[in-house]
Phi, psi and omega in degrees: 000146180224164175278135166279140186230150175212129180261130178226152178283155179220122179257348182274172177292116185296326181295318178292321178294315180298317179296327178291321175299319178295320183294330183263004182274143174253359179259168168303140181201155179223127172254132182223125179252125183229105179052045177085348173270126185248131174228150184217125177243144185220139173074109186283120167281319176219146178234133177246125178233152175235127176274154175305130181099340173285146178291142180296338182297342180291340180300311182298318182292324179288323177293326181294340181277350181292126187267047177231136177279147170056044180278162164232126179266141178239143177174199183217159171235128181276155180302328183294348170303330182299333183299316179284320181298332183243021170054048181274342181073177180052056186284141177288152180268074184218162171286132179251347173220134173223123176232144176235143167264115188282150172286329183228141183213144177230128178240123183255127178196132171056044174078009177224171183229133172257117176265132182225134178204161184275354173225154178297319181298324178291326175298317180296318179296320177298319180296322177294317180295322178295313180299319180295318180297323178289317184294317183277346183091343177065197176285164182215161177305144186243161181263329183293149183224149166264131183266133177233156182269082179280341186284310194240349182299123177061025184296315183296318177299321181291318177303318179295321179294318177299317179300318176299315179299317179298317180299317181289325175295316179292338176282349180096006182289332180194173183257330187202145174213144175257116179248140188234166174226154182256139176237115180291148172260115194282349180233161175292137180240162176269106187295311178298319179292324176295319178300312182295315182298316179289323183293325180299332185246017174239166178230066187281163170287323176215159171222159183204159176212121187218153165221107188197133174062036178086356180249145162242138179201153172221153181194164181235079190296128180282344184201164174262150169286315183198147167230133180232128177270164180303332181267013172088015175279130185246136178229142171221152189225078180290133173244127176203135190107118192221140166218160179294153176217108188240010176089001174269105191307314185291313181293320179295322177295321178297319179292323178297316178299321180296324178304312183291336179271345186280109183301322180298313184292319181292319177297315180301319180291313185299319180289334177290317178297320180299315179294320179302321178294319177297317180294318177298322182293339181284343182234350182250161169300117187308320182292345180271348184283129182211155174266110184276331180214134184232123169053046166278183178242129177246136177267125182228090179066238183270011178225161172233144187232151160291133189222142174225163175225132179237154179215166178192174179244127180307135176290159181301135179086352178266151183238173177298327178291326173297318180292319178300315180298323179294326187261351185263142349288162182305139180300330182281359177232008179231283178153190184220127342297159190290321183299306178294329177295313179296325178292321177292321177301313181298327184275324188270333183274156189276345178207160180297157184275322183066234181287334181305126181065015167272220185211144165261133188233150159237140184226141181243157179299334182277005179097354177295143182212144171222125185230113180269137178287129182274090171228171181052055191227164171244139183237143174220131177201138178052042175081001181248140178238139182205164171248164177205140177210153181226181178214151181278122183257127171232183187298332182272002184291152171237142182304321185290320179293320181293324175297317180297325179295321177295324178298314179300319182287319181300325181297338176298339181242318189299334181289352190237017182285111183266125181293145175291146176295129180268141176299143180297140179267124180302140177293144178267124182274000000 
């Protein structure tokens, strides 16, 4: 089986059109933005899932059974995948990876759109939907907001968790751990409108909007977990070390200078880069592993981070899934060493993470993979909507500063929560 394809010109904003397609879809769908290239898949022709405890290697074998040529898989990996990867035991009975091969797909790039579907009629229907989204203008950024308590919700519990983390680090149990807190969203929100509104005012490494496998989520990912090219080149981009970024040039520059002077932030970043290099060396030809960029500063919404980029070449016999397993979960969302960090996360946090600090992925038959770290995101499941943010804890951490860091990160999303349209209430005569 193959995809029928049609190339059409596009004069409208591709991000707005893609968000409109997602907003009008009744099927599972995933929108993924990668360096300005936007792709959107809708309606699962095939779904590949991995349960907690199953080896990650089964993903490749199950994808190989899909009877469609030239597919692109879209999906997610939950943080709880780390329990099996790092031998933590007591595994939850949940799906930890879900990927779909879509029946319909739209790829936006360089002023044109590639429509792909498994039937000619679906290609024609996609073209009509695209034309309607352009003609009507589709959804647009909104001014109304839902207010959430990012400052104080669960603050005392979080301070206590940070103190526990610092104590265990000082005891020698581990070097670093990322602990997070959850902030509920008290009203129903419009997920596509929130995505579009927030994306216009954020500067993410990747962005996404999805409804798949029982989850709805949107996010402005500050970094990738991993990127793998068809020829086996592997890239990872750890970010660690944070200060606020609010658009005041002088104040933001002062905070940037402070980042470089802060021994805690520099140490946190350096040990993260070191672990990323060790992990890459476990699946790449060791001589190929290199640090391409070290401790620059990247602006990500309402925060700025110390950032590095590492790369390597897959060793013979290794696959993109081997590389993903080596780097997951991201060191900047788990800790060092990863096994004790993940164990402490499970013990210290008040609820399981699910998609938070997992990954949104696209995967190709030739081995190419792109996996964005799920941070700066909104989550919805089982009728509940929430935000979540964490901070990197090392021996020099203080509970108040780490709490403030979560506030800074939450603001990258909380400022853009668009309320869902409420049905009109009939007038009482």
